[in-house]
C-alpha positions in Angstrom: 75.5 -21.0 183.1 74.2 -18.0 181.3 70.7 -17.0 180.6 70.9 -17.9 176.9 71.0 -21.6 177.7 68.3 -21.7 180.4 65.6 -22.2 177.9 64.7 -25.9 177.6 66.6 -28.3 175.5 64.5 -29.0 172.3 63.1 -32.5 171.9 64.7 -34.6 169.2 63.8 -34.0 165.6 60.4 -35.6 164.8 59.2 -35.6 168.4 58.2 -32.0 168.6 56.0 -30.0 166.2 55.5 -26.3 166.3 52.5 -24.4 164.8 51.9 -20.7 164.4 48.5 -19.9 165.9 48.6 -16.2 165.1 48.2 -12.9 167.0 46.7 -13.1 170.5 45.3 -10.5 172.8 45.6 -11.8 176.4 42.8 -11.8 178.9 44.2 -8.8 180.7 45.0 -6.8 177.6 48.6 -7.6 176.5 49.2 -8.6 172.9 51.7 -10.7 171.1 51.8 -10.3 167.3 52.5 -14.0 166.8 52.2 -17.0 169.1 53.7 -20.4 168.4 52.6 -23.6 170.2 54.8 -26.7 170.5 53.2 -30.1 170.9 53.8 -33.8 170.6 51.4 -36.5 169.5 50.9 -40.2 170.0 48.7 -42.6 168.1 46.7 -41.8 164.9 43.8 -39.5 164.3 41.0 -41.6 162.8 39.0 -40.6 159.7 36.1 -39.3 161.8 38.5 -37.3 163.9 36.7 -38.2 167.1 39.4 -40.2 168.9 41.5 -37.2 170.1 42.6 -36.7 173.8 44.4 -33.6 175.0 46.9 -34.0 177.9 47.8 -30.8 179.8 51.1 -30.6 181.7 51.7 -29.2 185.2 53.8 -26.1 186.1 57.2 -27.2 185.0 56.1 -30.0 182.7 56.6 -30.2 178.9 55.2 -31.9 175.8 56.9 -35.2 176.5 54.2 -37.1 178.3 55.6 -40.5 177.3 58.2 -42.1 175.1 57.8 -42.0 171.4 59.7 -43.6 168.5 61.3 -40.2 167.8 62.2 -39.7 171.4 62.4 -42.9 173.5 63.2 -41.0 176.7 60.7 -41.7 179.5 58.0 -39.0 179.8 56.6 -37.3 182.9 53.3 -39.3 182.9 54.7 -42.6 181.5 52.4 -44.7 183.6 49.3 -43.1 182.0 50.0 -43.1 178.3 51.0 -45.7 175.7 50.0 -49.1 174.2 48.1 -51.1 176.8 48.2 -48.3 179.4 45.2 -46.4 180.8 45.2 -44.1 177.8 45.9 -46.7 175.1 47.6 -45.0 172.1 46.7 -47.9 169.8 43.1 -46.5 170.1 43.5 -42.9 170.9 45.2 -39.9 169.3 46.9 -37.9 172.1 48.0 -34.3 171.8 50.2 -32.7 174.5 50.8 -28.9 174.0 53.4 -26.8 175.8 51.7 -23.9 177.5 52.2 -20.4 176.2 54.5 -18.5 178.5 56.8 -21.5 179.2 60.1 -22.5 177.8 59.5 -25.8 176.0 59.0 -24.6 172.4 55.9 -22.5 172.8 56.2 -18.7 172.8 57.5 -17.5 176.1 59.5 -14.7 177.7 62.8 -15.9 176.2 61.3 -16.0 172.7 62.4 -13.2 170.3 60.1 -10.2 169.6 59.8 -9.0 165.9 63.2 -7.2 166.3 64.9 -10.3 167.6 65.1 -9.3 171.3 63.8 -11.6 174.0 60.4 -10.5 175.3 61.6 -10.7 178.9 59.8 -8.3 181.2 57.5 -7.2 178.3 55.9 -10.7 178.0 52.1 -10.3 178.7 50.5 -11.5 181.9 49.1 -14.9 181.1 46.1 -16.7 182.5 44.9 -20.3 182.3 42.1 -19.1 180.1 44.7 -17.6 177.6 46.4 -21.0 177.4 43.1 -22.7 176.6 42.1 -20.2 173.9 45.4 -20.8 172.1 45.2 -24.6 172.5 41.8 -24.4 170.8 43.5 -22.9 167.8 46.0 -25.8 167.9 43.0 -28.2 167.8 41.6 -26.2 164.8 45.0 -26.7 163.1 44.9 -30.4 163.7 41.3 -30.6 162.5 39.9 -31.7 165.9 36.4 -30.3 166.5 35.9 -32.1 169.8 38.2 -33.9 172.2 37.0 -37.2 173.7 38.7 -36.1 176.9 40.9 -33.3 178.2 43.1 -34.5 181.1 45.6 -32.9 183.4 46.9 -32.7 186.9 47.7 -29.7 189.1 48.1 -26.8 186.6 47.2 -29.2 183.9 44.0 -30.0 185.9 43.2 -26.2 185.9 43.7 -26.2 182.1 41.4 -29.2 181.7 38.7 -27.7 183.8 39.0 -24.4 181.9 38.6 -26.3 178.6 35.3 -27.8 179.9 34.0 -24.4 180.9 35.2 -22.3 178.0 34.5 -24.8 175.1 31.7 -27.1 176.3 30.9 -28.2 172.8 34.5 -29.3 172.2 35.0 -31.5 175.3 33.1 -34.8 175.8 35.0 -35.7 179.0 37.3 -33.9 181.5 39.7 -35.5 183.9 41.0 -33.2 186.7 43.7 -34.6 188.9 44.8 -32.9 192.1 43.3 -29.5 191.4 40.3 -27.4 192.6 38.0 -25.0 190.9 40.1 -22.0 191.8 43.5 -21.3 193.4 43.1 -20.9 197.2 44.7 -18.1 199.2 47.3 -20.5 200.5 48.2 -21.7 197.0 48.5 -18.1 195.9 50.7 -17.4 198.9 53.1 -20.3 198.1 53.2 -19.0 194.5 54.0 -15.5 195.6 56.9 -16.7 197.8 58.4 -18.5 194.8 58.1 -15.5 192.5 59.7 -13.2 195.1 62.6 -15.7 195.4 63.3 -15.1 191.7 62.6 -11.4 191.6 64.9 -10.8 194.6 67.9 -12.5 193.0 70.4 -9.7 192.2 70.7 -11.1 188.6 67.0 -10.8 187.9 67.4 -7.3 186.3 63.6 -6.7 186.3 63.2 -9.8 184.0 65.6 -8.6 181.3 68.6 -10.7 182.3 69.1 -12.3 178.9 72.6 -11.9 177.6 74.0 -11.8 181.2 74.0 -13.8 184.4 70.6 -15.4 185.1 68.8 -15.5 188.4 69.7 -19.1 189.1 69.9 -18.8 192.8 66.4 -17.3 192.9 65.0 -20.0 190.7 66.6 -22.7 192.8 65.1 -21.2 196.0 61.7 -21.1 194.3 62.0 -24.8 193.4 62.9 -25.7 197.0 59.8 -23.9 198.3 57.6 -25.6 195.7 59.0 -29.0 196.2 58.3 -29.0 199.9 54.6 -28.5 199.1 54.7 -31.3 196.5 55.8 -33.9 199.1 54.7 -34.7 202.7 56.3 -34.5 206.1 55.8 -38.3 206.4 57.7 -39.1 203.2 60.6 -36.7 204.0 60.8 -38.1 207.5 60.9 -41.7 206.4 63.4 -41.0 203.6 65.8 -38.6 205.4 64.9 -38.3 209.1 67.6 -36.1 210.7 70.5 -37.9 209.0 73.6 -35.9 207.8 74.5 -35.9 204.1 77.4 -38.3 203.7 80.5 -37.1 205.6 78.9 -33.7 206.2 78.3 -32.9 209.9 75.8 -30.1 210.6 77.3 -29.7 214.1 81.0 -29.6 213.2 81.4 -25.9 212.7 82.2 -23.3 215.4 80.9 -20.4 213.2 78.1 -20.7 210.6 76.8 -24.2 209.9 78.0 -25.7 206.7 77.3 -29.4 206.9 73.9 -30.4 205.5 71.2 -32.8 206.5 70.2 -35.3 203.9 66.9 -33.5 203.3 68.8 -30.3 202.5 70.9 -32.2 199.9 67.7 -33.5 198.4 66.3 -30.0 198.0 69.6 -28.7 196.6 69.4 -31.6 194.0 65.9 -30.7 193.0 66.9 -27.0 192.7 69.9 -27.9 190.4 67.8 -30.0 188.2 65.2 -27.3 187.5 67.9 -24.5 187.1 69.4 -26.7 184.4 66.3 -26.9 182.3 64.0 -24.0 183.0 63.9 -20.2 182.3 63.2 -18.2 185.5 60.9 -15.8 183.6 58.8 -18.7 182.4 58.6 -20.0 185.9 57.1 -16.6 187.0 54.7 -16.4 184.1 53.3 -19.9 184.6 53.2 -19.5 188.4 51.2 -16.3 188.0 48.9 -18.1 185.5 48.2 -20.8 188.1 47.6 -18.2 190.8 45.0 -16.7 188.4 43.1 -20.0 188.1 39.4 -19.3 188.8 36.9 -21.1 186.6 34.2 -18.8 187.9 35.9 -15.5 187.0 33.5 -13.5 184.8 31.0 -16.3 184.8 28.9 -15.4 187.9 31.2 -17.4 190.3 32.4 -20.9 190.6 29.1 -22.6 191.2 27.4 -20.9 188.2 30.3 -21.8 185.9 30.5 -25.4 187.0 26.7 -25.9 186.7 27.1 -25.3 182.9 29.8 -28.0 182.4 28.4 -30.6 180.0 31.5 -32.8 179.8 31.5 -36.1 181.7 33.8 -35.4 184.7 36.4 -37.6 186.3 37.8 -36.1 189.5 40.8 -37.5 191.2 42.8 -36.4 194.3 45.8 -37.7 196.2 44.9 -38.7 199.7 48.1 -37.2 201.3 48.2 -34.0 199.1 48.9 -31.0 201.3 49.0 -28.5 198.4 45.7 -29.3 196.7 43.8 -30.8 199.5 41.4 -33.7 198.7 38.6 -31.5 200.2 39.1 -29.0 197.4 38.5 -31.8 194.9 35.3 -32.8 196.8 34.1 -29.2 196.7 34.7 -29.2 192.9 32.8 -32.4 192.5 29.8 -31.2 194.6 29.4 -28.2 192.2 29.5 -30.2 189.0 26.3 -31.6 187.5 25.6 -35.1 189.0 28.0 -34.6 191.9 30.6 -37.1 190.6 32.6 -39.3 192.9 36.1 -38.2 193.8 38.6 -41.0 193.2 41.5 -41.2 195.5 45.1 -42.1 194.7 46.7 -43.8 197.7 50.2 -42.5 198.1 52.3 -41.3 201.0 54.3 -38.8 199.0 51.7 -36.0 198.6 50.8 -33.9 195.6 53.3 -35.6 193.3 51.3 -38.8 193.7 49.2 -37.8 190.7 52.3 -38.2 188.6 53.7 -41.3 190.1 50.6 -43.4 190.6 47.9 -42.6 188.0 47.5 -46.2 187.1 45.7 -46.8 190.4 42.7 -45.2 188.8 43.0 -46.7 185.3 39.9 -48.8 185.4 37.7 -46.1 187.0 38.9 -43.5 184.5 38.3 -45.7 181.5 34.9 -46.7 182.7 33.8 -43.1 183.6 35.1 -41.5 180.4 34.4 -44.4 178.0 38.1 -44.9 177.2 
């Protein structure tokens, strides 16, 4: 597989829309002369334009939150969105943008510059705040002055919280799943290990690998590191124990071990899936953006920034999460006005529980946010 096909497969015609939101100077000073944002929508915007909800994806997510008529493939948060689901699309108009810097239709490192060359290593350093500034322009394009709710989990939760802090007049409610007020030292450390896995691939070429072999091995290793943090020791133990993979025997070799355990095969599978759909540069850009997450940066600190949030908050955590610990959600809630309750998703699988079991909190979320 070459670099040219590592950008994501486009959604079917009619499912994905793309809008030009103009030139952007990034928070740290880089500039793009033109930025495009890709997005999908569900439901209908009413005449008053006051029934809009924005859903923000996580690190390797995309615009396809749930099935649509144009694209009936299941989405990544299918349990949350649709007719009769926690966010009922017969009532709400839902917008899901692809974050700038990624590879799902919005401008990213693989996108062409004005001369037609991929931006590659020249793509600007991107922060969560940059993504929100550009998503606000998308809202302007759609004629949405205020969102009833902005919701997201993990990196999407960081974006949702940044929306509430940056545009308090444009957000009535904010739902933050499995994310804290700022990336912790440990979360930054995990991110750095993933970035180095890609950068140390001999095919990385300083980020300018387009047109040649792509750093697939590095991206696969980054995914393995990340996926371990998304799951729990308990789940991996119950599912795989120390069993060998099929006929492979980890102890059948006199020299280097070549047989795999089942858990190794599982991580190899997760790596192959991501390599087949994601651009390594985009993975770096978005990982660095998540590492930059700090709602208090330039606002007098986290406590000062959160004290100014006016949106009704809904805070959720996964009880077994070992990447975004429930305690970090509690710390976030304690600093928000009114000290809202932290709602717990009961799941043994860890961080990914926010994706697999959001319906557990459907009633609480609807009641809190007036949905």
